[in-house]
C-alpha positions, -999 to 999 in steps of 0.1 A, spaced: 225 -247 210 225 -284 213 216 -301 249 206 -338 252 179 -352 271 186 -382 295 153 -401 302 160 -417 334 136 -446 333 138 -476 314 97 -484 315 76 -481 281 56 -453 298 74 -426 317 59 -393 327 97 -377 331 100 -388 289 69 -367 285 81 -340 304 115 -340 280 93 -344 248 73 -314 263 107 -290 270 121 -306 232 88 -290 216 78 -260 238 118 -248 243 128 -252 206 136 -213 203 158 -216 234 180 -247 219 182 -281 200 170 -311 224 178 -347 221 162 -375 239 187 -401 252 169 -436 260 187 -458 290 161 -487 286 186 -507 264 219 -501 283 228 -533 300 234 -533 339 266 -518 352 296 -545 357 330 -538 359 340 -575 355 324 -573 321 332 -540 307 310 -526 281 318 -494 281 329 -499 239 293 -515 230 276 -498 203 244 -482 229 270 -470 253 294 -455 227 262 -439 215 252 -421 246 292 -410 254 293 -396 218 259 -374 221 269 -363 255 305 -350 246 293 -332 215 257 -313 233 266 -281 252 248 -294 279 228 -322 295 192 -323 316 181 -352 333 149 -360 340 147 -387 368 115 -407 385 121 -412 424 119 -447 430 123 -458 470 131 -423 479 167 -427 454 170 -427 417 158 -456 393 184 -484 389 184 -482 357 195 -446 355 223 -454 384 234 -478 360 242 -460 332 259 -431 353 280 -458 363 291 -469 324 297 -431 323 320 -428 351 341 -460 351 365 -459 318 347 -433 301 337 -395 312 314 -375 288 300 -358 320 330 -338 334 327 -304 338 297 -304 316 264 -281 326 233 -304 338 202 -296 349 183 -316 368 144 -321 363 119 -347 374 90 -362 376 64 -379 405 31 -391 414 32 -374 446 34 -335 460 69 -334 466 76 -347 431 113 -368 427 128 -340 455 149 -366 473 161 -383 439 169 -358 424 189 -346 454 206 -379 454 213 -373 414 231 -344 424 254 -361 451 264 -386 422 268 -362 397 294 -343 419 315 -380 426 351 -382 414 347 -401 379 315 -381 369 326 -345 379 293 -327 364 291 -292 370 251 -291 380 233 -262 383 224 -248 418 191 -243 429 165 -239 404 152 -277 408 119 -283 387 95 -306 406 66 -320 388 44 -332 414 11 -350 409 21 -361 377 -11 -380 365 -28 -344 364 -4 -323 350 -6 -332 315 -32 -331 290 -40 -359 266 -17 -341 240 16 -345 263 10 -304 274 16 -291 312 -15 -276 320 -8 -251 350 2 -218 339 22 -211 364 42 -246 362 51 -235 327 64 -201 338 86 -217 361 96 -243 337 106 -215 312 125 -198 338 144 -222 347 160 -233 312 164 -199 306 188 -196 336 207 -234 325 210 -216 296 227 -187 306 243 -212 327 256 -233 301 274 -201 284 291 -191 318 307 -225 326 317 -224 288 335 -188 297 348 -206 330 360 -239 310 374 -223 280 374 -245 248 385 -282 257 383 -311 230 375 -342 253 402 -368 249 393 -399 223 392 -432 232 418 -456 226 410 -479 200 411 -513 200 430 -527 168 428 -561 181 391 -565 176 390 -582 206 355 -571 216 323 -581 198 296 -564 179 260 -578 167 279 -591 132 309 -604 150 312 -642 139 324 -660 170 340 -693 173 363 -684 143 400 -675 146 403 -640 125 439 -648 117 430 -677 97 439 -675 60 407 -692 52 384 -672 77 359 -661 47 352 -695 40 352 -707 76 332 -677 89 303 -680 55 299 -717 67 295 -708 103 265 -684 92 254 -700 65 259 -671 44 241 -668 13 265 -670 -24 260 -677 -63 224 -670 -79 206 -661 -43 187 -630 -40 196 -603 -13 171 -577 -8 183 -543 -5 173 -513 7 159 -503 -26 171 -530 -50 170 -568 -53 203 -584 -64 220 -619 -66 249 -626 -45 268 -628 -81 252 -595 -92 268 -576 -59 301 -587 -70 300 -578 -104 289 -547 -91 313 -539 -65 341 -554 -87 331 -528 -115 339 -499 -93 368 -475 -105 385 -478 -73 396 -502 -44 372 -507 -16 374 -513 17 352 -522 45 364 -520 82 334 -527 112 330 -508 142 348 -534 157 381 -529 143 379 -561 117 388 -561 85 358 -578 65 360 -568 26 375 -555 0 364 -558 -37 393 -582 -48 398 -575 -84 438 -574 -90 469 -589 -73 481 -576 -45 515 -563 -64 492 -541 -91 472 -526 -65 473 -490 -52 469 -504 -17 479 -543 -14 453 -564 1 457 -602 -5 428 -628 7 441 -638 32 434 -609 51 402 -605 52 386 -615 87 419 -601 104 416 -575 128 431 -545 118 463 -545 141 473 -577 120 467 -557 86 493 -530 96 532 -527 109 531 -516 146 548 -484 140 514 -472 117 490 -479 146 491 -444 160 481 -430 128 456 -458 123 437 -449 158 438 -412 147 415 -419 115 395 -446 130 389 -423 165 380 -390 141 354 -409 125 337 -431 151 337 -394 175 320 -378 148 351 -351 150 349 -354 111 328 -378 85 355 -387 63 397 -380 61 412 -381 27 445 -381 26 467 -373 -9 490 -398 -16 522 -390 -42 543 -417 -39 526 -436 -66 543 -417 -89 540 -383 -115 511 -400 -136 487 -407 -111 468 -383 -90 461 -410 -58 436 -401 -29 430 -423 -1 392 -416 14 383 -433 48 341 -425 53 326 -428 81 295 -452 82 266 -453 102 229 -471 110 200 -457 102 197 -444 139 231 -428 133 256 -456 150 289 -456 138 293 -490 122 326 -488 106 351 -474 79 344 -474 40 377 -467 27 379 -462 -10 414 -452 -27 411 -436 -63 438 -424 -91 414 -397 -104 441 -387 -133 422 -402 -158 389 -384 -148 409 -352 -151 427 -362 -186 392 -367 -200 375 -337 -184 402 -314 -196 400 -328 -234 360 -323 -230 364 -289 -217 393 -277 -239 409 -264 -202 438 -268 -191 463 -270 -157 488 -244 -155 518 -230 -138 509 -256 -108 476 -242 -105 446 -260 -112 430 -240 -139 393 -257 -137 386 -244 -102 416 -216 -102 426 -229 -66 461 -235 -57 479 -269 -59 500 -271 -29 536 -285 -33 534 -301 4 531 -340 13 511 -332 35 471 -321 21 444 -309 38 414 -332 43 392 -321 19 360 -325 39 364 -308 72 392 -286 66 415 -304 94 451 -308 82 459 -343 84 488 -348 107 526 -349 93 542 -382 98 569 -396 81 550 -420 61 516 -421 51 500 -455 58 466 -469 43 443 -468 77 424 -497 65 445 -521 49 479 -515 65 496 -515 37 521 -487 30 516 -462 6 556 -451 11 571 -453 -24 
């Protein structure tokens, strides 16, 4: 069972964080607990909608994928901290990950009453329209005099307190199971994609027209981009920009990068557009994905990005038979993530693996016979629709399959 624990304080030192860390460590036999911090979430402002920003989308995704949520709140002036209230505003503005989600409230405070008044206020907020969480009734865990409650290892000292916390958590696990039966399987609606890339992320180059044919040159000048024989330190390597270009150009596939803001930023330019499996031209670099596609394909493009951004799929693979009988072409859309697991964009790679199969069969003496794969024994499909080879989910049937990043139609 997967549960997320929201640290309801943006303070560097928080006993409510310590409480959740203790739960994570001591009750791992009941569930897997992932802590969510709120200290980097901007103050709510409905005039400056940031629900599509990386930190808020990251919280949104983790809550949606969890079976339940534990919120640990301090008490500030008889209510919850402003930072926690602000996060709940974001999570009930244009996104609603807490809707029908089982929630347990805990809290720690310096005083005898624990965070009782803050917890009461938090229950009211979680029951509000737009939030509509399913809060576990009763079983309030109120940790008072918190300075004396933990030892120097971050463990609770009082046996009775530990037993009561254990009882509350046992009941929460049962509560989640009951809610899941009542609610039934429910797949959350995925957020619409901004294919026009009107948002902004940390790597967005501002002040340059995304639609300009010379976007690359303008953007490179704006950020003083390095080139030529300048060295670039990578995670495990040191290459010049020229060497990086040689390396990427040598890949036996067409590579494309689109960032999390849905802006097309790179392809390994080795062939004229008319000779590529999915045609691209230099002037497309920098365009929003909406500019790279006919509008009729937007639905397909959005679906692919939604699957990857939400974590529903790590990759989408599409067999494209329209390149001719002498080619086995697959379009692969792979989600990319940073070290913290945040979605950062799509790595699209397109490969004709017919030459590899031919080489392998020649080397091994094996053959393909009667429409069956003589190497693996798997039956070859006669349908245009192919299964996603990563997740097993079927790619939706459409009149034509569109390249979800470059905008090039793969219809013959």
